[in-house]
C-alpha positions as CSV (number, residue, x, y, z in Angstrom):
1,M,8.4,-30.8,11.4
2,E,10.4,-28.7,11.8
3,R,11.1,-25.3,8.9
4,Y,14.7,-24.5,7.0
5,E,15.1,-21.4,7.4
6,E,17.6,-20.5,4.5
7,P,20.5,-18.1,4.5
8,K,20.0,-14.5,3.7
9,W,22.0,-14.0,1.7
10,I,19.7,-16.6,-0.8
11,F,17.1,-14.9,-0.4
12,G,19.0,-11.3,-1.5
13,L,19.7,-12.8,-4.3
14,Q,17.2,-14.2,-5.2
15,V,15.3,-10.3,-5.0
16,A,18.0,-8.7,-7.3
17,S,17.8,-11.6,-9.9
18,V,13.7,-10.4,-9.5
19,A,15.0,-6.6,-9.9
20,M,17.6,-7.6,-12.5
21,M,15.1,-8.9,-14.4
22,W,12.2,-5.9,-14.4
23,V,15.3,-3.7,-15.0
24,F,16.0,-5.2,-17.9
25,V,12.4,-5.5,-19.8
26,L,11.5,-1.6,-18.7
27,S,14.9,-0.7,-20.1
28,I,13.8,-2.7,-23.5
29,S,10.7,-1.3,-23.4
30,A,12.3,2.1,-23.3
31,W,14.6,1.2,-25.8
32,I,11.6,0.0,-28.0
33,L,10.0,3.5,-27.2
34,H,12.9,5.8,-28.1
35,L,13.3,3.8,-31.7
36,L,9.6,4.6,-32.5
37,R,10.1,8.3,-31.7
38,L,13.3,8.1,-33.7
39,S,11.4,6.5,-36.8
40,H,8.4,9.2,-36.7
41,R,11.5,12.0,-36.2
42,L,13.7,10.3,-39.1
43,H,9.8,10.0,-40.9
44,D,10.8,6.8,-41.7
45,V,7.6,4.1,-42.5
46,P,6.6,3.3,-38.8
47,S,4.9,-0.5,-39.7
48,A,7.3,-2.4,-38.4
49,S,8.6,0.2,-35.7
50,V,5.0,-0.4,-34.8
51,G,4.4,-4.3,-35.1
52,I,7.3,-5.0,-33.4
53,S,6.4,-2.6,-30.9
54,I,3.2,-3.6,-29.7
55,V,3.7,-6.8,-30.0
56,A,7.2,-7.4,-27.9
57,I,6.3,-4.8,-25.0
58,P,3.6,-6.9,-23.8
59,V,5.6,-9.6,-24.0
60,F,8.4,-8.7,-22.0
61,L,6.1,-7.5,-19.4
62,M,3.9,-10.5,-19.0
63,G,7.0,-12.6,-18.6
64,A,8.3,-10.3,-16.3
65,A,4.8,-10.4,-13.9
66,V,4.9,-14.2,-15.0
67,L,8.0,-14.6,-13.0
68,T,7.1,-12.1,-10.1
69,Y,4.6,-13.6,-9.6
70,V,5.4,-17.6,-9.1
71,F,8.2,-16.1,-7.5
72,V,5.6,-14.2,-4.6
73,G,3.6,-17.5,-4.6
74,L,6.9,-19.4,-3.6
75,R,8.2,-17.4,-1.6
76,R,4.4,-17.2,0.2
77,G,4.3,-21.2,0.3
78,R,7.2,-21.4,1.5
79,E,6.7,-18.9,5.3
80,A,3.5,-20.9,5.8
81,P,4.1,-25.6,5.2
82,V,0.9,-27.0,5.1
83,E,1.3,-30.4,6.7
84,M,-1.2,-32.3,4.8
85,S,-2.1,-35.9,6.0
86,I,-4.1,-39.0,4.3
87,E,-6.9,-40.3,6.9
88,P,-9.6,-42.6,6.4
89,E,-13.2,-41.3,6.0
90,E,-15.2,-42.7,8.8
91,G,-18.6,-43.8,7.8
């Protein structure tokens, strides 16, 4: 069974997309935390901003973590192909 070698630039684009996703998620999380501090400083009612941040930050982090896990799992599966064969049972 011959192995398919993908070009290094494709791997580079895949890693860049995962890295950009994490930058996006961490930037949004920092922005939401900034809005929380700003609402506290301005003596605003924090109920809506706290409610949104309690939901949004974990959802973004979980989504990024799941996509990273899938990316790493697919890469790991590609590096070590497993041959599957169906052989009749003896008996």
